[in-house]
Backbone bond lengths (Angstrom), bond angles and torsions (degrees), N, CA, C in turn:
res aa  C-N    CA-C-N  psi(-1)  N-CA   C-N-CA  omega(-1)  CA-C   N-CA-C  phi
1 M - - - 1.468 - - 1.521 108.21 -
2 T 1.302 113.43 122.29 1.476 117.81 -177.23 1.512 110.09 -92.20
3 E 1.296 115.08 143.93 1.463 119.94 177.49 1.516 110.37 -89.00
4 V 1.334 114.33 139.76 1.468 119.88 178.22 1.510 108.30 -81.31
5 P 1.335 116.35 122.75 1.474 117.37 -179.06 1.513 111.21 -67.01
6 T 1.293 115.69 139.26 1.476 121.76 178.36 1.507 109.80 -97.48
7 D 1.328 115.12 146.76 1.467 121.05 -179.81 1.524 108.75 -80.52
8 P 1.330 117.29 118.34 1.473 118.37 -176.93 1.524 113.93 -72.58
9 T 1.343 118.21 -17.25 1.475 119.65 -177.52 1.518 109.65 -75.72
10 P 1.329 117.12 132.34 1.480 120.23 -179.68 1.530 110.41 -71.37
11 A 1.315 115.01 156.32 1.470 120.49 177.85 1.516 109.84 -68.39
12 P 1.319 117.77 142.01 1.478 119.61 179.41 1.507 111.11 -65.26
13 E 1.329 114.50 147.13 1.452 119.64 178.23 1.528 111.08 -71.53
14 A 1.302 114.97 150.37 1.471 119.83 177.90 1.517 110.35 -65.84
15 I 1.291 114.72 140.39 1.468 119.80 179.74 1.522 109.30 -73.35
16 R 1.302 114.67 127.07 1.465 120.39 179.32 1.529 108.44 -103.86
17 A 1.313 114.61 112.76 1.466 119.57 -178.12 1.530 110.13 -76.35
18 V 1.301 115.77 129.55 1.463 121.65 177.59 1.525 108.07 -107.71
19 P 1.318 117.52 119.18 1.467 119.16 -178.23 1.527 111.38 -64.02
20 V 1.334 114.95 144.03 1.459 120.29 178.45 1.516 109.90 -74.67
21 R 1.306 115.47 133.46 1.450 120.43 -179.99 1.523 109.81 -83.49
22 H 1.308 115.48 140.59 1.461 121.55 177.99 1.530 108.84 -128.17
23 P 1.298 118.47 76.38 1.475 118.87 -178.01 1.520 112.77 -64.96
24 G 1.330 117.17 -28.90 1.467 119.55 179.67 1.511 112.31 -62.17
25 R 1.337 116.33 -35.84 1.455 119.25 179.00 1.519 111.68 -64.66
26 W 1.335 115.42 -42.14 1.474 119.01 -179.83 1.520 111.10 -66.41
27 V 1.332 116.16 -39.28 1.468 118.96 -179.71 1.522 110.54 -66.28
28 S 1.346 117.21 -46.12 1.457 119.86 179.85 1.519 111.97 -64.36
29 A 1.346 116.76 -38.58 1.470 120.19 177.61 1.521 110.84 -64.29
30 A 1.346 116.41 -39.84 1.461 119.52 178.72 1.516 111.69 -64.69
31 I 1.341 116.86 -40.30 1.464 120.49 178.92 1.526 110.63 -63.39
32 V 1.342 116.14 -44.96 1.466 120.13 -179.86 1.527 110.74 -62.70
33 M 1.341 117.45 -41.82 1.457 120.31 -179.84 1.520 111.93 -66.04
34 V 1.339 117.44 -38.44 1.459 120.28 178.62 1.530 110.54 -65.12
35 V 1.340 116.55 -44.68 1.467 120.17 179.63 1.531 110.34 -63.94
36 A 1.342 116.49 -41.82 1.464 120.04 179.04 1.524 111.04 -64.42
37 A 1.332 117.51 -39.32 1.459 120.68 178.60 1.524 110.86 -65.02
38 Q 1.329 117.00 -42.58 1.464 120.07 178.34 1.526 111.32 -63.51
39 L 1.340 116.83 -42.41 1.454 120.59 179.00 1.528 111.22 -64.76
40 G 1.342 116.79 -43.54 1.450 119.21 177.94 1.522 112.84 -64.36
41 H 1.331 116.29 -39.63 1.469 120.03 177.84 1.525 111.10 -62.84
42 W 1.342 116.49 -42.61 1.457 119.91 179.01 1.519 111.45 -66.10
43 L 1.340 116.39 -37.38 1.449 120.72 -176.80 1.529 112.20 -69.73
44 F 1.347 116.43 -40.23 1.463 119.79 -174.36 1.527 113.54 -91.30
45 T 1.317 117.53 -13.09 1.468 119.52 -179.27 1.528 113.23 -107.93
46 N 1.321 117.50 -12.50 1.464 120.77 179.82 1.522 109.14 -82.59
47 E 1.306 116.95 103.84 1.457 120.71 -177.73 1.521 112.44 -69.80
48 A 1.337 116.79 -21.93 1.463 119.45 -179.25 1.526 112.04 -65.56
49 L 1.340 118.06 -25.53 1.456 120.67 178.38 1.529 112.19 -69.46
50 G 1.320 116.68 -27.38 1.455 119.69 179.37 1.517 112.82 67.75
51 L 1.343 117.03 45.60 1.455 120.16 -178.48 1.525 111.60 -62.69
52 G 1.334 115.72 -37.94 1.463 118.65 177.64 1.519 112.04 -64.19
53 T 1.312 116.66 -38.30 1.461 120.40 176.33 1.512 110.84 -65.40
54 A 1.334 116.41 -38.66 1.464 119.88 178.81 1.524 110.98 -61.59
55 W 1.332 117.19 -44.06 1.460 119.92 179.57 1.529 111.34 -66.68
56 S 1.326 117.73 -31.38 1.472 119.92 -179.38 1.521 112.02 -68.33
57 Y 1.337 117.42 -22.36 1.464 121.29 179.94 1.531 112.89 -93.57
58 V 1.327 118.21 -4.79 1.462 120.13 -174.11 1.524 112.10 -58.24
59 F 1.322 117.94 -42.29 1.458 121.56 -177.99 1.529 112.12 -106.62
60 D 1.325 116.62 22.70 1.453 120.54 173.16 1.536 108.98 -63.98
61 H 1.334 116.58 140.25 1.471 119.28 -173.63 1.531 111.94 -62.35
62 T 1.329 117.34 -31.07 1.467 119.77 178.24 1.517 110.88 -69.20
63 I 1.335 116.58 -42.79 1.465 120.66 178.42 1.533 110.38 -65.38
64 V 1.323 116.58 -42.31 1.469 120.13 179.63 1.528 110.56 -62.39
65 H 1.320 116.80 -39.02 1.461 119.94 176.51 1.534 110.68 -63.32
66 G 1.320 116.46 -40.03 1.465 119.84 175.88 1.521 112.43 -62.59
67 V 1.329 116.51 -37.51 1.467 120.41 176.68 1.522 110.69 -63.15
68 I 1.326 116.94 -42.36 1.470 120.87 179.55 1.528 110.62 -62.74
69 V 1.340 116.72 -43.32 1.466 120.25 178.69 1.531 110.28 -63.31
70 T 1.334 117.04 -39.77 1.472 120.81 177.64 1.518 111.03 -61.15
71 L 1.317 117.32 -44.73 1.459 120.84 179.23 1.531 111.34 -65.86
72 E 1.343 117.03 -38.13 1.463 119.90 177.82 1.535 110.49 -63.99
73 L 1.317 117.15 -45.78 1.462 120.48 178.10 1.529 111.19 -60.12
74 T 1.335 116.15 -43.78 1.463 120.02 179.92 1.512 111.75 -62.26
75 A 1.330 116.61 -45.96 1.476 120.20 -178.06 1.525 111.48 -64.93
76 I 1.328 116.98 -46.63 1.470 120.00 -178.18 1.515 110.97 -65.26
77 A 1.337 116.59 -44.96 1.465 119.64 -179.16 1.521 111.89 -63.97
78 M 1.332 117.42 -39.72 1.458 119.65 -178.82 1.534 111.35 -71.38
79 V 1.328 118.23 -37.26 1.475 119.80 176.42 1.525 109.60 -63.29
80 M 1.332 116.07 -45.74 1.470 119.55 176.79 1.529 110.70 -60.11
81 G 1.328 116.19 -44.96 1.461 119.93 -177.09 1.510 112.89 -65.76
82 I 1.346 117.67 -41.28 1.456 120.39 -178.07 1.535 111.01 -68.32
83 V 1.339 116.85 -47.56 1.468 119.93 179.66 1.528 110.64 -62.23
84 L 1.331 115.78 -48.13 1.460 119.48 179.94 1.524 111.44 -65.61
85 G 1.325 116.75 -36.01 1.463 119.94 -179.97 1.515 112.79 -65.61
86 V 1.335 117.25 -41.69 1.466 120.12 178.41 1.529 110.54 -64.54
87 V 1.347 116.57 -42.29 1.469 120.09 178.89 1.524 110.74 -63.24
88 L 1.337 116.90 -44.54 1.470 120.67 179.87 1.527 111.20 -65.96
89 A 1.324 117.06 -36.30 1.468 119.79 179.03 1.525 110.57 -64.33
90 I 1.335 116.45 -42.77 1.467 119.83 178.17 1.534 110.25 -65.72
91 M 1.336 116.27 -37.25 1.470 119.74 176.92 1.524 110.95 -65.34
92 R 1.335 117.15 -40.77 1.467 119.32 178.51 1.515 112.40 -61.23
93 L 1.322 116.83 -33.14 1.456 121.76 -178.72 1.522 112.85 -89.56
94 S 1.337 116.80 1.27 1.458 119.98 -179.96 1.519 110.52 -69.48
95 K 1.342 115.17 150.20 1.450 120.80 176.72 1.517 112.40 -82.27
96 N 1.330 115.60 -6.66 1.466 120.37 175.13 1.529 108.56 -79.58
97 P 1.313 119.88 115.64 1.466 120.58 -174.74 1.518 113.25 -65.28
98 I 1.337 118.35 -31.49 1.464 120.48 -179.67 1.526 110.07 -69.55
99 V 1.329 116.35 -43.98 1.471 120.42 178.95 1.521 110.11 -64.17
100 A 1.328 117.99 -45.28 1.463 121.23 179.77 1.520 111.13 -64.10
101 A 1.338 117.73 -38.48 1.463 120.67 179.29 1.518 111.39 -67.95
102 A 1.347 117.49 -38.49 1.465 120.46 178.62 1.533 110.74 -62.64
103 A 1.327 116.90 -42.51 1.462 120.15 178.07 1.525 110.91 -64.87
104 W 1.339 116.04 -40.14 1.472 119.07 179.69 1.512 111.04 -64.56
105 V 1.332 118.79 -40.08 1.468 121.62 179.59 1.526 110.30 -65.03
106 Y 1.324 116.69 -41.96 1.468 120.01 177.84 1.529 110.89 -58.88
107 I 1.324 116.30 -49.69 1.460 120.35 -179.12 1.524 110.65 -63.34
108 W 1.326 116.58 -41.16 1.466 120.67 179.88 1.529 110.67 -61.61
109 F 1.322 117.75 -42.60 1.457 120.78 -176.28 1.526 111.79 -70.30
110 F 1.322 117.17 -49.31 1.465 120.19 -173.09 1.528 111.89 -76.48
111 R 1.315 118.61 -24.84 1.466 119.46 173.78 1.514 111.66 -82.95
112 G 1.343 117.10 -19.30 1.451 120.30 -176.36 1.514 115.00 -91.88
113 T 1.343 117.23 -8.05 1.465 120.60 178.62 1.530 109.63 -115.83
114 P 1.333 118.00 144.41 1.471 120.14 -178.43 1.524 112.45 -65.04
115 V 1.318 114.89 151.82 1.468 120.27 178.60 1.525 110.45 -62.76
116 L 1.316 117.01 -38.30 1.462 120.54 -178.72 1.524 110.85 -62.16
117 V 1.330 117.05 -41.00 1.474 120.71 177.62 1.523 110.09 -62.89
118 Q 1.332 117.60 -41.21 1.461 120.52 179.93 1.519 111.69 -66.58
119 L 1.318 118.04 -38.09 1.459 120.97 176.49 1.524 110.95 -62.18
120 L 1.321 116.89 -45.79 1.462 120.79 179.28 1.523 110.98 -65.57
121 F 1.341 116.61 -35.58 1.467 119.96 179.06 1.519 111.04 -62.60
122 W 1.335 116.85 -50.96 1.464 119.62 -177.69 1.523 111.61 -66.95
123 F 1.323 116.94 -33.11 1.466 119.67 -179.97 1.521 111.24 -68.72
124 N 1.341 117.49 -35.75 1.463 121.54 -178.10 1.521 113.13 -94.94
125 L 1.339 118.13 0.30 1.455 121.07 -178.72 1.532 112.35 -60.40
126 P 1.346 121.50 -38.54 1.472 119.47 -179.53 1.527 114.03 -59.86
127 S 1.317 118.06 -18.00 1.467 119.26 179.70 1.523 113.00 -73.65
128 V 1.345 117.43 -17.66 1.473 120.63 -179.53 1.519 112.16 -117.31
129 V 1.326 118.67 -7.13 1.465 122.70 178.02 1.515 107.58 -107.76
130 T 1.327 116.74 124.19 1.458 120.42 -175.70 1.524 112.78 -83.79
131 A 1.340 116.97 -34.18 1.463 119.71 -178.14 1.514 109.78 -156.89
132 I 1.329 115.03 151.41 1.466 122.80 175.39 1.517 107.35 -120.60
133 S 1.328 116.12 126.44 1.463 119.82 -176.09 1.521 110.25 -144.14
134 V 1.326 114.74 170.08 1.460 122.61 177.74 1.519 107.50 -112.56
135 G 1.342 116.38 132.39 1.451 118.54 -179.37 1.507 112.03 -175.54
136 I 1.322 115.29 -166.44 1.459 122.76 179.69 1.523 108.57 -89.73
137 P 1.336 118.48 134.33 1.468 119.38 178.29 1.530 111.66 -56.50
138 F 1.338 115.11 131.09 1.468 123.37 -178.98 1.527 111.63 60.34
139 G 1.336 116.41 23.32 1.452 120.97 -179.27 1.509 110.96 -137.56
140 P 1.317 116.88 -159.06 1.472 120.50 -178.69 1.531 111.72 -67.56
141 S 1.320 115.68 154.63 1.461 122.06 -179.71 1.515 109.21 -132.37
142 W 1.345 113.94 157.04 1.454 120.17 -178.35 1.540 108.90 -133.98
143 L 1.309 114.19 168.51 1.471 123.18 176.32 1.529 111.90 52.35
144 P 1.303 118.92 58.07 1.474 119.63 177.05 1.528 110.79 -67.62
145 Q 1.315 115.66 140.05 1.456 121.63 -178.89 1.521 109.09 -130.00
146 D 1.328 114.71 151.94 1.452 120.66 177.53 1.529 109.18 -78.15
147 P 1.333 119.59 120.82 1.481 120.17 -178.93 1.524 113.40 -59.80
148 K 1.325 116.87 -32.30 1.463 119.53 -179.09 1.525 111.40 -66.62
149 A 1.335 116.50 -29.04 1.464 119.78 177.48 1.512 112.02 -80.76
150 L 1.325 116.83 -30.86 1.462 120.44 -179.55 1.520 112.49 -82.12
151 I 1.317 116.65 -48.50 1.472 120.50 -175.52 1.519 108.33 -93.87
152 T 1.334 115.40 80.33 1.459 120.55 173.36 1.531 109.63 -78.97
153 A 1.308 116.43 179.33 1.470 120.19 179.09 1.521 110.43 -62.19
154 F 1.327 117.24 -42.12 1.459 120.25 179.57 1.524 111.02 -66.71
155 A 1.349 117.24 -42.29 1.465 120.22 178.45 1.526 111.07 -64.82
156 A 1.329 117.19 -38.92 1.464 120.17 177.85 1.523 110.96 -63.58
157 A 1.337 116.52 -38.79 1.467 119.85 177.65 1.524 110.64 -64.87
158 C 1.332 116.88 -41.73 1.473 119.98 178.77 1.526 110.97 -64.28
159 L 1.337 117.05 -41.85 1.454 120.31 179.79 1.531 111.06 -65.63
160 G 1.328 115.53 -47.28 1.463 118.58 -178.44 1.516 112.66 -62.65
161 L 1.321 117.18 -45.50 1.467 120.71 -178.19 1.532 111.27 -73.12
162 G 1.338 117.30 -42.93 1.455 120.26 -176.72 1.511 113.87 -68.94
163 L 1.335 117.12 -44.14 1.465 119.83 -179.93 1.522 111.13 -68.26
164 N 1.325 117.05 -35.70 1.464 119.76 176.50 1.533 110.84 -67.53
165 E 1.322 116.52 -41.26 1.463 119.83 179.77 1.516 111.33 -65.76
166 G 1.335 117.62 -32.33 1.450 120.53 178.92 1.515 112.89 -59.03
167 A 1.347 116.91 -34.96 1.459 119.95 179.14 1.527 111.42 -66.09
168 Y 1.329 116.99 -40.96 1.471 119.98 179.69 1.531 111.25 -73.39
169 M 1.332 116.39 -39.08 1.465 119.13 179.25 1.525 110.84 -67.29
170 A 1.330 118.02 -27.20 1.466 120.06 177.88 1.523 110.44 -62.46
171 E 1.322 117.36 -42.75 1.467 119.92 179.26 1.515 111.51 -69.88
172 I 1.330 117.38 -35.41 1.456 120.84 178.04 1.538 110.12 -66.36
173 A 1.350 116.06 -45.43 1.460 119.81 179.14 1.524 110.73 -65.96
174 R 1.314 117.50 -38.39 1.468 119.84 179.67 1.532 110.85 -63.94
175 A 1.346 116.42 -40.27 1.456 119.61 177.43 1.534 110.82 -63.45
176 G 1.338 116.65 -39.56 1.457 119.14 178.34 1.509 112.72 -65.97
177 I 1.349 117.49 -40.56 1.461 120.58 179.25 1.522 110.74 -65.91
178 L 1.332 116.74 -40.79 1.463 119.87 -179.65 1.528 112.30 -70.07
179 S 1.344 117.20 -19.14 1.464 119.56 179.44 1.530 112.53 -73.77
180 V 1.336 117.59 -17.64 1.467 121.42 179.07 1.524 108.62 -80.64
181 D 1.308 116.03 134.88 1.458 120.88 -177.98 1.532 111.45 -59.73
182 E 1.319 115.62 140.23 1.469 120.22 -179.00 1.523 112.39 -63.75
183 G 1.333 116.60 -23.64 1.451 119.15 178.25 1.519 113.01 -62.23
184 Q 1.329 117.30 -27.94 1.463 120.50 177.21 1.528 110.42 -64.38
185 D 1.324 115.60 -43.04 1.468 119.97 178.30 1.519 111.52 -65.76
186 E 1.329 116.47 -41.87 1.460 120.22 -179.39 1.525 111.25 -66.34
187 A 1.328 116.45 -38.50 1.471 119.38 178.82 1.521 111.05 -66.18
188 A 1.345 116.54 -39.30 1.465 119.95 178.63 1.528 110.93 -65.77
189 C 1.325 116.96 -40.23 1.475 119.93 176.76 1.521 110.76 -64.24
190 A 1.335 117.20 -37.26 1.461 120.30 178.90 1.522 111.71 -65.61
191 L 1.324 117.04 -28.13 1.468 121.04 178.46 1.519 112.16 -83.44
192 G 1.329 116.98 -1.58 1.457 120.58 177.81 1.504 114.86 88.03
193 M 1.330 118.72 14.77 1.462 121.75 179.05 1.519 109.60 -79.12
194 S 1.328 115.38 143.93 1.457 120.14 177.48 1.528 110.00 -75.06
195 R 1.331 114.05 170.73 1.468 118.83 -179.84 1.512 111.24 -63.18
196 L 1.340 117.45 -40.69 1.456 121.34 179.56 1.522 110.95 -66.14
197 Q 1.333 117.64 -43.61 1.462 120.37 178.07 1.519 111.56 -63.50
198 T 1.323 116.79 -40.79 1.464 120.25 178.45 1.518 111.17 -61.89
199 M 1.323 116.00 -43.25 1.452 119.93 -178.96 1.527 111.39 -67.29
200 R 1.343 116.56 -40.08 1.470 120.30 -175.34 1.518 112.83 -77.97
201 R 1.340 117.83 -35.10 1.465 120.18 -173.31 1.531 114.40 -102.78
202 I 1.319 116.82 -23.39 1.463 119.49 -174.43 1.519 112.22 -113.40
203 I 1.338 116.69 -55.01 1.457 120.54 -170.20 1.523 112.43 -75.16
204 L 1.336 116.81 -55.82 1.462 119.95 -174.12 1.534 113.50 -62.46
205 P 1.348 120.31 -41.13 1.480 117.39 177.52 1.521 113.27 -59.60
206 Q 1.335 117.60 -35.63 1.464 119.43 177.66 1.526 111.91 -77.73
207 A 1.335 116.42 -31.12 1.466 119.65 -179.69 1.518 111.97 -72.87
208 M 1.326 118.38 -16.48 1.471 120.70 -176.80 1.519 111.82 -61.42
209 R 1.332 117.42 -30.20 1.471 119.45 179.25 1.516 111.79 -63.34
210 V 1.321 116.81 -28.75 1.461 121.52 177.73 1.517 111.08 -89.87
211 I 1.334 117.12 -30.52 1.465 121.12 -175.15 1.524 112.24 -79.43
212 I 1.333 117.71 -35.69 1.464 120.94 -171.76 1.532 113.29 -60.21
213 P 1.356 120.96 -50.73 1.479 118.98 -175.89 1.532 114.33 -57.86
214 P 1.347 119.94 -50.33 1.463 117.32 178.18 1.525 113.23 -68.18
215 T 1.340 117.72 -27.65 1.461 119.46 177.02 1.521 110.74 -66.91
216 G 1.334 116.19 -37.78 1.467 119.21 174.69 1.515 111.61 -62.43
217 N 1.315 117.11 -41.82 1.464 120.33 176.70 1.526 111.33 -63.36
218 E 1.334 116.69 -39.82 1.460 120.27 179.00 1.527 110.90 -65.72
219 T 1.332 117.63 -35.05 1.460 120.48 178.69 1.526 110.58 -66.34
220 I 1.317 116.58 -43.91 1.468 119.97 177.89 1.525 110.23 -64.49
221 S 1.323 116.58 -40.45 1.459 120.26 177.81 1.529 110.69 -64.93
222 M 1.337 117.07 -39.35 1.462 120.51 179.23 1.515 111.44 -64.08
223 L 1.333 117.30 -38.13 1.452 121.24 178.29 1.523 111.00 -56.39
224 K 1.326 116.37 -39.15 1.464 120.29 179.61 1.519 112.15 -82.47
225 T 1.335 116.76 -29.84 1.457 119.79 179.82 1.516 112.31 -69.42
226 T 1.335 117.77 -23.11 1.467 120.04 177.86 1.517 112.29 -59.83
227 S 1.328 118.03 -18.36 1.459 120.31 178.15 1.516 112.18 -64.03
228 L 1.360 117.44 -19.94 1.462 120.05 177.62 1.528 111.70 -69.56
229 A 1.325 117.70 -19.16 1.463 120.70 -178.74 1.509 112.05 -66.09
230 V 1.311 118.65 -11.62 1.454 120.67 179.25 1.519 111.61 -65.34
231 V 1.334 117.53 -25.09 1.467 119.83 -177.77 1.521 111.84 -70.79
232 I 1.331 118.86 -18.86 1.457 120.57 177.57 1.526 111.17 -107.80
233 G 1.322 116.31 15.26 1.458 120.56 171.77 1.504 116.12 91.45
234 V 1.325 119.18 11.56 1.465 121.26 176.62 1.523 108.42 -83.20
235 L 1.313 116.50 121.87 1.460 120.93 -177.79 1.527 109.85 -87.85
236 E 1.327 116.21 74.46 1.456 120.36 171.94 1.525 108.36 -85.19
237 L 1.328 118.19 -157.42 1.463 120.84 -173.31 1.528 112.27 -59.72
238 L 1.327 117.06 -52.29 1.456 119.53 179.83 1.522 111.85 -65.37
239 G 1.329 116.53 -37.04 1.464 119.71 179.82 1.519 112.25 -64.22
240 T 1.341 117.07 -41.16 1.466 119.58 178.15 1.518 110.89 -68.03
241 A 1.322 117.36 -37.29 1.462 119.92 176.70 1.523 110.81 -63.11
242 Q 1.335 117.34 -42.02 1.458 120.36 178.15 1.527 111.37 -65.92
243 A 1.335 116.90 -37.51 1.461 119.82 178.69 1.528 111.32 -63.45
244 I 1.330 116.29 -35.98 1.468 119.49 -179.18 1.529 110.46 -74.36
245 Y 1.341 117.95 -46.60 1.462 117.23 -177.31 1.524 112.82 -75.10
246 A 1.327 117.54 -14.26 1.464 119.22 171.41 1.522 110.91 -70.18
247 R 1.342 115.62 -23.99 1.460 120.91 179.25 1.528 112.39 -94.48
248 T 1.337 117.32 -34.49 1.466 121.25 -175.10 1.524 113.66 -104.30
249 Y 1.352 117.68 -12.43 1.470 123.34 -178.90 1.537 112.68 64.62
250 E 1.319 117.29 18.88 1.470 121.68 176.70 1.543 108.07 -96.81
251 V 1.321 115.21 74.30 1.453 120.61 -171.76 1.525 111.39 -68.41
252 I 1.335 116.75 -56.67 1.467 120.43 -175.51 1.528 112.33 -62.65
253 P 1.341 119.90 -45.13 1.469 118.46 178.17 1.529 113.45 -58.98
254 L 1.328 117.36 -40.43 1.470 119.25 -179.27 1.518 111.09 -71.02
255 L 1.331 118.13 -34.71 1.462 119.83 174.73 1.528 110.93 -66.12
256 L 1.321 117.02 -35.53 1.463 120.18 175.38 1.537 110.60 -66.12
257 T 1.323 116.37 -38.64 1.465 119.54 176.81 1.527 111.05 -60.46
258 A 1.330 116.26 -46.22 1.468 119.61 177.62 1.529 111.03 -62.11
259 S 1.327 116.85 -39.21 1.467 120.40 179.37 1.519 111.06 -64.37
260 I 1.323 117.51 -40.08 1.468 121.01 178.07 1.520 110.36 -59.32
261 W 1.332 117.55 -44.99 1.458 120.62 179.75 1.524 111.78 -66.85
262 Y 1.337 116.84 -41.81 1.477 119.38 178.46 1.526 110.82 -61.64
263 L 1.334 116.72 -42.85 1.464 119.69 179.72 1.521 111.09 -64.64
264 F 1.327 116.69 -39.23 1.466 119.57 179.18 1.529 111.13 -64.74
265 M 1.322 116.67 -46.37 1.465 119.73 -177.23 1.524 112.03 -68.02
266 T 1.327 117.40 -41.29 1.464 118.90 177.72 1.521 112.04 -66.77
267 S 1.331 117.45 -32.33 1.458 119.88 177.19 1.527 110.98 -66.44
268 V 1.337 116.62 -42.10 1.469 119.89 177.54 1.517 110.92 -62.97
269 L 1.342 116.63 -42.36 1.456 119.80 178.10 1.524 111.77 -64.73
270 S 1.324 117.63 -35.60 1.462 120.99 178.96 1.527 110.89 -65.02
271 V 1.337 116.37 -41.19 1.468 119.87 178.05 1.525 110.10 -64.69
272 G 1.345 116.42 -44.03 1.461 119.39 177.96 1.523 112.28 -62.01
273 Q 1.332 116.77 -39.01 1.454 120.38 177.68 1.528 111.28 -62.91
274 Y 1.343 116.67 -40.42 1.460 120.32 -179.85 1.517 111.56 -60.65
275 Y 1.345 116.92 -47.23 1.462 119.87 -178.26 1.520 111.34 -70.93
276 L 1.330 117.92 -30.96 1.455 119.93 176.99 1.519 111.23 -69.12
277 E 1.335 117.00 -42.01 1.458 120.16 175.92 1.522 110.40 -62.86
278 R 1.321 117.05 -38.91 1.471 120.94 179.95 1.527 110.79 -64.94
279 R 1.332 116.85 -36.19 1.456 119.71 179.97 1.524 110.83 -67.99
280 F 1.321 117.47 -45.04 1.459 120.00 -178.05 1.521 112.26 -76.84
281 A 1.336 117.84 -11.26 1.463 120.45 176.89 1.523 112.27 -78.85
282 R 1.334 117.25 -13.39 1.465 120.26 179.23 1.526 110.10 -64.49
283 G 1.322 115.00 131.84 1.450 120.38 -177.88 1.512 113.35 99.83
284 S 1.351 116.75 -21.56 1.462 119.75 178.59 1.524 112.20 -108.40
285 L 1.328 117.60 -22.88 1.468 122.17 178.08 1.512 109.72 -112.40
286 R 1.329 115.35 141.04 1.468 119.45 178.65 1.517 110.21 -70.07
287 N 1.327 117.11 -43.59 1.455 122.07 177.90 1.518 108.23 -122.58
288 L 1.330 116.57 122.51 1.445 120.83 179.64 1.518 110.23 -70.99
289 P 1.327 118.34 149.27 1.472 119.82 177.42 1.519 109.99 -63.11
290 P 1.333 118.01 141.75 1.465 120.10 -176.44 1.515 111.95 -69.34
291 T 1.312 115.72 148.97 1.457 121.31 174.95 1.528 108.92 -77.59
292 P 1.340 118.43 163.79 1.473 119.58 177.04 1.529 113.13 -55.15
293 R 1.323 117.10 -37.23 1.469 119.90 178.28 1.526 110.88 -65.42
294 Q 1.334 116.74 -42.03 1.463 120.40 178.77 1.528 111.11 -65.82
295 R 1.317 117.29 -36.02 1.462 120.06 177.43 1.521 111.28 -64.78
296 L 1.337 116.66 -42.59 1.467 119.38 178.14 1.531 110.72 -64.10
297 Q 1.337 116.86 -41.73 1.458 119.70 178.62 1.521 110.66 -63.37
298 S 1.339 118.34 -39.43 1.463 121.18 178.98 1.523 111.33 -65.97
299 M 1.342 116.10 -42.48 1.469 119.76 178.19 1.525 110.61 -62.92
300 W 1.331 117.41 -41.73 1.461 121.15 -179.63 1.527 110.77 -66.43
301 A 1.352 117.25 -38.61 1.464 120.46 178.42 1.521 111.37 -66.06
302 Q 1.338 117.47 -41.53 1.452 121.05 178.34 1.531 110.99 -63.80
303 R 1.324 116.10 -40.44 1.462 119.29 178.89 1.521 111.21 -65.77
304 S 1.346 116.27 -38.37 1.474 119.46 178.57 1.531 110.97 -65.67
305 L 1.346 117.35 -39.32 1.458 119.74 178.34 1.533 111.37 -68.00
306 A 1.326 116.45 -34.00 1.465 118.87 179.22 1.499 112.37 -66.58
307 R 1.337 115.90 -30.03 1.477 118.78 178.17 1.527 111.20 -74.40
């Protein structure tokens, strides 16, 4: 009976992983927490700010009406901007030089002048226009209307914001269309699809992945830009806040009230933008980004495993 030789060398020890220390992270986190604590203490203990007064005005009927007007302006301006932007983007990409030049001039003009100037222009336009009618160019016209009755302060705000937004959305839509491979267009033409069908069924659905993120940012920006409409007499959120503190002299509390509403509305829009981007990302990403609920569940599962 032969003996099996044993290996005299001992087995290697298990590798013990030592986590890398990051003292800079702890120091920076401590600094941020101290600054945040000081800011919160100043905010909640400074009676001069009138935080309690600000909260008491949050659901005031005048403020709520201003919020509704702000949302109406945002929705109308963004619908105008998106529709006009897509049309201008297609015109910019047209092989007709006159059509492409007209779209370029529009974008150049409305991006080159301030929104406030455009609002004032549309608001004061009835003073130089005698009548608005429908008819044949350089020929007879019908249905004359009084410009002062048509272009009210609210209509002027919609025109100024919507036409200006159309110039920016045109560049966003053009970038999205150009992001789609040219082979998609050539394949659609080979199948006998018209230019309109190709754009509606092939190009634009794929371009939405590029168009959605900046469009969400433009919507949030538009929500805040509507505050400029106060200069032409539109009582949106900021306008109603100014009307109240002009009577009560509570300037800072009413500005805080408006800020609370703006933060709430932009937060809701940000959440909607996230889920919209996630929806249009299907088909292009192997794994979709997790939702906030999924992130919390993952963090809770990791903590349970660590215990």
